[in-house]
C-alpha positions in Angstrom: 5.1 7.9 2.0 5.0 4.2 2.9 8.0 2.0 2.1 8.5 -1.7 2.3 11.5 -4.0 2.2 10.0 -7.0 4.2 8.7 -8.3 1.0 8.9 -6.7 -2.5 10.6 -3.3 -2.4 7.8 -0.9 -2.9 6.9 2.8 -2.2 3.5 4.4 -2.0 2.5 8.0 -1.8 -0.9 8.0 -0.3 -2.7 5.2 -2.1 -0.6 5.5 -5.3 2.3 3.0 -5.9 5.4 4.6 -7.3 7.3 3.2 -10.3 10.7 2.3 -9.0 12.4 1.1 -12.2 14.8 -1.8 -12.7 15.7 -4.4 -10.1 19.2 -2.8 -9.8 17.6 0.6 -9.2 15.5 -1.0 -6.5 18.6 -2.6 -5.0 20.1 0.9 -4.6 17.0 2.2 -2.8 16.8 -0.9 -0.6 20.5 -0.6 0.4 20.0 3.0 1.4 16.8 2.3 3.3 18.4 -0.5 5.3 21.3 1.8 6.4 18.9 3.9 8.5 20.1 7.2 7.1 23.8 6.5 7.2 25.9 7.2 4.1 26.8 4.4 1.7 29.9 5.0 -0.4 29.7 4.5 -4.2 32.1 1.6 -3.8 29.9 -0.1 -1.2 26.8 0.3 -3.3 28.7 -1.1 -6.4 29.9 -4.1 -4.5 26.5 -4.6 -3.0 24.7 -4.6 -6.3 27.3 -6.3 -8.7 29.7 -8.0 -6.4 33.3 -8.7 -7.6 32.6 -8.2 -11.3 30.9 -4.8 -11.7 30.4 -3.4 -15.2 32.8 -0.8 -16.5 30.2 2.0 -16.3 29.1 1.0 -12.8 29.6 4.5 -11.3 27.7 6.2 -14.2 24.9 3.6 -13.7 24.8 4.4 -10.0 24.5 8.1 -10.7 21.7 7.3 -13.1 19.9 5.1 -10.6 20.2 7.8 -7.9 18.7 10.5 -10.3 15.8 8.2 -11.3 15.1 7.4 -7.6 14.8 11.1 -6.9 12.5 11.5 -9.8 10.4 8.5 -8.7 10.0 9.9 -5.2 8.7 13.2 -6.6 8.2 15.8 -3.9 10.1 13.6 -1.5 13.1 13.2 -3.8 15.2 15.5 -1.6 15.3 12.6 0.9 18.1 11.1 -1.3 21.2 13.2 -0.8 24.7 12.9 -2.2 27.4 13.3 0.4 31.0 12.3 1.0 31.3 10.5 -2.3 28.2 8.4 -1.6 24.5 8.6 -1.0 22.2 8.6 2.0 18.4 8.3 2.4 16.2 9.0 5.3 15.3 5.9 7.2 11.5 6.4 6.9 10.7 7.3 10.4 9.8 11.0 9.8 6.4 12.6 9.8 4.1 11.1 7.3 6.6 8.4 6.2 6.8 4.8 7.4 9.2 2.0 6.7 8.0 -1.5 7.5 11.4 -2.8 8.9 11.5 0.2 11.3 7.9 -0.4 12.4 8.7 -4.0 13.0 11.8 -3.1 15.0 9.8 -0.7 17.2 7.0 -3.2 17.8 9.5 -5.9 18.7 11.3 -3.6 21.2 7.9 -2.9 22.8 7.2 -6.6 23.0 10.6 -7.3 24.7 9.8 -4.5 27.2 6.3 -6.0 27.9 7.9 -9.4 28.5 10.3 -7.8 31.0 7.3 -6.2 32.7 5.4 -9.5 32.9 2.6 -8.5 30.5 2.9 -11.7 28.4 -0.5 -11.2 26.7 0.4 -7.8 25.5 3.9 -8.9 24.4 2.3 -11.7 22.3 0.1 -9.1 20.6 3.1 -6.9 19.8 5.2 -9.8 18.4 2.2 -10.6 16.2 2.0 -7.0 15.0 5.8 -6.9 14.3 5.5 -10.2 12.3 2.5 -8.7 10.3 5.0 -6.3 8.7 6.4 -9.1 6.5 4.5 -9.4 3.2 6.6 -12.1 1.7 10.3 -12.9 1.2 12.3 -9.8 2.2 13.8 -7.9 -0.7 12.1 -10.2 -3.1 13.7 -10.3 -6.6 16.4 -7.8 -5.6 19.8 -8.8 -7.1 23.3 -8.6 -5.6 25.3 -9.8 -2.7 24.1 -7.1 -0.3 20.4 -7.9 -0.9 21.2 -11.6 -0.5 22.9 -11.0 2.9 20.1 -8.8 4.1 17.5 -11.2 2.9 19.1 -13.9 5.0 19.4 -11.6 8.0 15.8 -10.4 7.8 14.5 -14.0 7.4 16.5 -15.1 10.4 15.1 -12.2 12.4 11.6 -13.2 11.5 12.2 -16.8 12.6 13.6 -15.5 15.9 10.5 -13.4 16.4 8.3 -16.4 15.6 10.2 -18.5 18.2 9.7 -15.8 20.8 6.0 -15.5 20.0 5.4 -19.3 20.2 7.4 -19.4 23.4 4.9 -16.9 24.9 2.1 -19.2 23.6 3.5 -22.0 25.8 4.1 -19.7 28.7 0.4 -18.6 28.5 -0.9 -22.1 28.3 -1.8 -22.0 24.6 0.0 -25.2 23.8 -2.9 -26.8 21.9 -3.3 -24.0 19.4 0.4 -23.6 19.0 0.9 -27.2 17.7 -0.4 -26.5 14.2 1.8 -23.5 13.6 4.9 -25.1 15.1 4.4 -28.2 13.0 4.3 -26.2 9.8 7.3 -24.2 10.7 9.3 -27.3 11.7 8.5 -28.9 8.4 9.8 -25.7 6.6 12.9 -25.5 8.7 13.6 -29.1 9.7 17.1 -28.5 11.2 16.1 -25.6 13.4 16.4 -27.1 16.9 14.5 -24.4 18.8 11.4 -25.0 16.8 11.6 -28.7 17.5 12.0 -28.0 21.2 8.9 -25.8 21.3 6.9 -28.3 19.2 7.9 -31.2 21.5 6.8 -29.2 24.6 3.5 -28.1 22.9 2.7 -31.7 22.0 3.6 -33.1 25.4 1.4 -30.5 27.2 -1.4 -31.4 24.8 -1.3 -35.0 26.0 0.6 -36.3 22.9 3.8 -37.7 24.5 4.5 -40.2 21.8 4.3 -37.6 19.1 6.6 -35.3 21.1 9.2 -38.1 21.3 8.8 -38.8 17.6 9.8 -35.2 16.9 13.0 -35.7 18.7 13.7 -39.0 16.9 13.1 -37.2 13.6 15.5 -34.4 14.1 18.1 -36.7 15.6 18.0 -38.7 12.3 18.1 -35.6 10.2 21.0 -34.0 12.0 23.0 -37.3 11.7 22.3 -37.7 8.0 22.8 -34.1 7.0 25.5 -32.8 9.4 26.8 -35.8 11.1 26.0 -34.4 14.6 23.5 -35.1 17.3 20.9 -32.9 18.9 22.0 -30.1 21.2 21.8 -30.4 25.0 18.5 -28.6 25.3 16.7 -31.0 23.0 18.4 -34.0 24.7 17.4 -32.8 28.1 13.8 -32.2 27.1 13.6 -35.7 25.6 14.8 -37.2 28.9 12.3 -35.1 30.9 9.4 -36.2 28.7 10.5 -39.9 29.1 10.4 -39.4 32.8 7.1 -37.5 32.7 8.7 -34.6 34.6 5.9 -32.8 36.4 7.7 -29.4 36.0 6.9 -29.7 32.2 3.2 -29.2 32.9 1.7 -25.7 32.6 3.5 -23.4 35.0 2.0 -21.1 37.6 3.0 -18.3 35.2 0.7 -19.6 32.5 -2.2 -20.1 34.9 -1.7 -16.6 36.3 -1.4 -15.0 32.9 -4.4 -16.4 31.2 -5.1 -14.6 28.0 -7.5 -11.8 28.5 -10.1 -11.0 25.8 -9.3 -7.6 24.6 -12.0 -5.0 25.0 -13.2 -4.1 21.5 -15.0 -0.7 21.6 -17.6 0.1 18.9 -18.4 3.7 19.7 -19.4 5.1 16.3 -22.8 6.8 16.3 -25.4 5.4 14.0 -24.9 6.5 10.4 -27.5 8.7 8.7 -29.8 6.2 7.0 -30.5 8.5 4.1 -26.9 9.6 3.5 -26.8 10.9 0.0 -24.1 12.0 -2.5 -20.3 12.5 -2.2 -19.8 9.0 -3.7 -16.4 9.8 -5.2 -15.2 11.5 -2.1 -16.3 8.6 0.1 -14.5 6.1 -2.1 -11.3 8.1 -2.1 -11.2 8.9 1.6 -12.4 5.4 2.5 -9.5 3.9 0.6 -7.0 6.1 2.4 -8.4 5.3 5.8 -8.7 1.6 5.2 -4.9 1.3 4.7 -4.7 1.7 8.5 -1.2 3.2 8.2 -1.4 5.8 10.8 -3.3 8.3 8.6 -4.7 11.4 10.3 -7.5 12.9 8.2 -8.9 16.3 9.1 -12.3 17.4 7.6 -13.1 21.1 7.7 -16.1 23.1 6.4 -18.8 25.6 7.3 -21.3 24.6 9.9 -24.1 22.4 8.5 -22.0 21.1 5.5 -22.2 17.6 6.8 -18.8 16.9 8.3 -20.0 14.7 11.1 -22.4 12.8 8.8 -19.6 12.1 6.4 -17.1 11.1 9.0 -19.5 8.7 10.7 -20.5 7.3 7.3 -16.8 6.8 6.5 -16.2 5.2 9.9 -18.8 2.6 9.3 -17.7 2.0 5.7 -14.1 1.1 6.9 -15.0 -0.4 10.3 -14.1 -4.0 9.1 -10.5 -2.8 8.5 -10.2 -1.9 12.2 -11.2 -5.1 13.9 -9.8 -4.0 17.3 -12.4 -1.3 17.6 -13.6 2.2 16.8 -13.4 5.1 19.3 -15.6 8.2 19.1 -15.9 11.5 21.0 -17.7 14.8 20.4 -15.0 17.3 21.5 -17.6 20.1 21.8 -15.2 22.4 20.0 -17.9 25.0 19.1 -19.3 25.2 22.6 -18.3 27.3 25.6 -16.7 24.3 27.3 -14.7 22.1 25.0 -13.8 18.6 26.2 -10.5 18.4 28.2 -7.9 16.0 26.9 -7.4 14.2 30.2 -11.1 13.4 30.4 -11.3 12.2 26.8 -8.2 10.0 27.2 -9.7 8.5 30.4 -12.8 7.5 28.5 -10.7 6.0 25.7 -8.5 4.1 28.1 -11.5 2.6 29.9 -13.0 1.6 26.6 -9.8 -0.2 25.8 -9.9 -2.2 29.0 -7.8 -0.1 31.4 -9.3 0.2 34.9 -9.5 3.4 36.9 -6.8 2.4 39.3 -4.2 2.2 36.5 -5.0 5.5 34.9 -2.3 8.2 35.3 -3.4 11.8 36.1 -1.7 14.0 33.5 -2.6 14.4 29.9 0.9 13.5 28.6 1.0 10.3 30.8 -2.5 9.3 29.7 -1.6 10.0 26.0 1.5 7.8 26.3 -0.6 4.9 27.9 -3.2 5.4 25.1 -0.5 5.0 22.4 1.0 2.0 24.2 -2.4 0.2 24.4 -3.0 0.9 20.6 0.4 -0.4 19.6 -0.1 -3.5 17.4 -3.8 -3.0 17.2 -6.0 -1.7 14.4 -8.3 1.0 15.8 -10.1 3.9 14.2 -10.4 7.1 16.3 -13.1 9.6 15.3 -12.6 13.0 16.9 -15.7 15.0 16.1 -16.2 18.7 16.4 -12.7 19.7 17.4 -11.9 23.2 18.4 -8.3 23.3 17.2 -5.2 21.2 16.6 -4.0 21.7 20.2 -7.1 19.9 21.5 -6.5 17.0 19.0 -2.8 16.3 19.3 -2.8 14.3 22.6 -5.7 12.1 21.3 -4.0 10.8 18.1 -3.0 7.1 18.0 0.4 7.8 16.5 0.7 4.1 15.7 0.8 2.2 12.4 -2.3 0.1 12.1 -4.6 2.8 13.4 -6.1 5.9 11.8 -7.7 9.1 13.1 -10.6 11.0 11.5 -11.0 14.6 12.8 -13.9 17.0 12.0 -13.7 20.8 12.7 -14.8 24.1 11.5 -11.2 25.2 11.6 -8.7 24.1 8.9 -6.0 22.4 10.9 -3.0 23.6 8.9 -0.9 23.3 12.1 -1.7 19.6 12.6 1.6 18.0 11.4 1.2 15.2 9.0 -2.6 15.5 8.7 -4.3 15.2 5.3 -6.6 18.2 5.1 -10.0 17.8 3.4 -12.1 20.9 2.7 -15.7 19.8 2.6 -17.8 21.8 0.2 -21.6 22.0 -0.2 -23.4 19.4 -2.3 -23.6 19.7 -6.0 -27.0 20.7 -7.4 -27.8 17.1 -8.4 -26.8 15.7 -5.1 -28.7 18.4 -3.2 -31.9 17.6 -5.2 -31.4 13.9 -4.5 -31.1 14.5 -0.8 -34.2 16.7 -0.7 -36.2 14.2 -2.8 -35.1 11.3 -0.6 -36.5 13.0 2.6 -39.6 14.6 1.1 -40.5 11.8 -1.4 -39.8 11.5 -5.1 -43.4 11.7 -6.2 -44.1 14.9 -4.3 -40.9 16.6 -5.5 -41.4 15.3 -9.1 -44.8 17.0 -9.3 -43.2 20.4 -8.6 -39.7 20.0 -10.0 -39.1 23.7 -10.7 -40.3 24.8 -7.2 -38.1 22.1 -5.7 -35.1 23.5 -7.6 -35.9 26.9 -6.1 -35.9 25.4 -2.6 -32.6 23.6 -3.1 -31.0 26.8 -4.5 -32.4 28.9 -1.6 -30.7 26.4 0.8 -27.4 27.0 -0.9 -27.0 23.2 -1.4 -26.1 23.1 2.3 -27.0 19.7 3.7 -28.3 21.0 7.1 -30.5 23.6 5.4 -31.8 21.0 2.9 -32.7 18.6 5.7 -34.4 21.2 7.7 -36.4 22.4 4.7 -37.3 18.9 3.8 -38.3 18.0 7.4 -40.6 21.0 7.6 -42.3 20.1 4.3 -42.6 16.4 5.3 -44.3 17.5 8.6 -46.9 19.6 6.7 -48.7 17.4 4.3 -51.0 20.3 3.3 -48.1 22.4 2.0 -47.0 22.2 -1.6 -43.3 22.5 -2.5 -44.3 25.9 -4.0 -45.4 27.1 -0.6 -42.0 26.3 0.9 -40.2 27.9 -2.1 -42.2 31.1 -1.6 -41.3 31.2 2.1 -37.6 30.8 1.4 -37.7 33.3 -1.4 -37.8 36.2 1.2 -34.2 36.6 2.1 -35.1 38.6 5.2 -37.0 35.6 6.6 -35.0 32.8 5.1 -32.8 31.9 8.1 -35.9 32.1 10.3 -37.6 29.6 8.1 -34.6 27.2 8.1 -35.2 25.9 11.6 -37.0 22.8 12.9 -37.0 21.5 16.5 -33.5 21.9 17.9 -31.9 22.4 14.5 -31.4 25.9 13.0 -29.0 27.1 10.3 -28.6 30.5 12.0 -27.8 29.0 15.4 -25.2 26.7 13.7 -23.5 29.7 12.1 -23.6 31.6 15.4 -21.5 28.9 17.0 -18.7 29.7 14.6 -19.2 33.5 14.8 -18.9 33.4 18.6 -15.2 32.3 18.3 -14.1 35.3 16.3 -12.2 38.1 17.9 -13.6 41.6 17.6 -11.7 42.6 14.4 -12.6 39.3 12.7 -16.3 39.7 13.7 -16.4 43.2 12.3 -14.9 42.0 9.0 -17.4 39.2 8.8 -20.3 41.5 9.3 -19.2 44.1 6.8 -18.6 41.4 4.2 -22.3 40.5 4.5 -23.2 43.9 3.1 -21.5 43.2 -0.2 -23.2 41.9 -3.4 -21.9 39.8 -6.2 -20.5 36.3 -6.5 -17.1 37.1 -4.9 -15.1 39.9 -3.2 -11.8 41.1 -4.5 -9.1 41.8 -1.9 -8.8 45.4 -2.9 -12.6 45.9 -2.5 -12.5 44.2 0.9 -9.6 46.3 2.1 -11.6 49.5 1.1 -14.7 48.2 2.8 -12.9 47.3 6.0 -10.8 50.5 5.9 -7.6 48.5 6.3 -4.4 48.0 4.3 -4.3 45.2 1.8 -2.0 43.2 4.1 -4.2 43.7 7.1 -7.3 42.9 5.2 -5.8 39.7 3.7 -4.8 38.5 7.2 -8.4 39.1 8.4 -9.9 37.3 5.4 -7.5 34.4 5.6 -8.4 34.0 9.3 -12.1 33.8 8.3 -11.2 31.2 5.6 -9.4 29.0 8.2 -12.6 29.4 10.4 -14.7 28.2 7.5 -16.8 31.4 7.5 -15.4 32.5 4.2 -14.3 30.7 1.0 -11.1 31.4 -1.0 -12.3 31.7 -4.6 -8.8 32.1 -5.9 -5.7 34.3 -5.1 -7.0 37.6 -3.9 -10.7 36.7 -4.2 -13.1 35.6 -1.6 -16.7 34.3 -1.5 -19.4 34.1 1.2 -21.9 31.2 1.1 -25.3 32.8 0.4 -26.8 31.8 3.8 -23.6 32.9 5.6 -24.0 36.3 3.8 -27.6 36.6 5.2 -26.3 35.8 8.7 -23.5 38.3 8.4 -25.9 40.9 7.1 -28.3 40.4 9.9 -25.4 40.7 12.4 -24.3 44.0 10.7 -27.8 45.4 10.7 -28.7 44.2 14.1 
């Protein structure tokens, strides 16, 4: 879930907004969110919503609002608990849940730490990221004294963050570009002396001494007219120093030493497949989820050759503009004998983000922490391709709102906390025919439509098999589609026919088979001897000579390895090409 109070009070589950009901009901939700998980008594909530004159049925209304909030939150409704005569709600910092005010607080704390450490450029980026959490007036349109007080507090906090951010602009020598923003803020908050002080200094450093003094004259007049007081000592001292052309007001050594660096923006995504075909609805849905850049971790799983990498790269390019701070990519070699080590991968990522070798820590955990720190406040997409398992992936995740991670693997990462699991199936018959036609040529396929359908079916609608078959046909202009269909009709030779250059369907399947233990490998091979569209659990147990429980454990392990499909409770299915591979293994 994603929740916001730094603007309208809203809740999303995934990309779907939830209906939160009346303003008073939203006021209850907002009051509980802003308490950070602490209990609010019924009396406190009633006072906060209705003030000194609550309706007679206020307690009953409060119970109704709480019930409706639970219903609106759906599966997450248990976050709202009744305790000690009141209510409490999780503060939104758990797995898969984000609250904008908490994100802003964390980013601001990181910015303060960066200032203390002397990294002013990074601190400025973090303050910007914290300020980006506001989407309008806090608690917009929420009634009641509590909302009014919190609205004032959150607005004041935003102004304080803005002042800190513009102070860093001046310390970094960015006075000229700060003038416009400070001028607009001073006009909106004419009695705020700190803004006037920053604006005067920015103007003076930009060579606009007269305008800087005019700012002081303006606020002195306003303070006298509105409040009957004069400017504070800081403004008065700054005016005097400007009049004296105090040399110490010029750009400091600090600003010259901490000149803004241009952030390194990696663009590591491989080239997308130019003839990517099909999966339009899936691309639209997954692309919308990734584009929110809300810390999403999406894990694509499927059998070898189903097109996981092609889809992931295509998605990455489709949403690249939503990640202006870069896109990172690595092939984790998860199906090979030597998967990539986390420390080496993180070293590459850190260098791509601008870190130098001398600053890289040694251990995986230290590098992972530095990686997350560099990503804080940035919008970066991380594509982790061909992962072996969740353990290999965990240290490489951004863990930061504003970023997203896309993982591909043959293993279903059920143990990757918070990840959105996507099981990638083969293409539909129409999509498969479209891909085959696009590679071979529509005229050539159209002339032998029935034979082309036989080829597509023999390939089991598997993208890798389709591309190999189409590539072989394209390379042999004297072949007809019927010739290829006849070659693929022989099941004993089909996998041998489905290879071209360094691509082979059988070799791709073998990479997954090599990671099975002896008992799983035996089960896979024996399943290849079966016939029929699917395999009931009882039949599989008899075939494997194992109890139903033992057989189910073996079959589910094969499902998680994407070498077997779950056709329903107690029923399993082998892809027709995987069946041929398993049969060849059993007979060989």
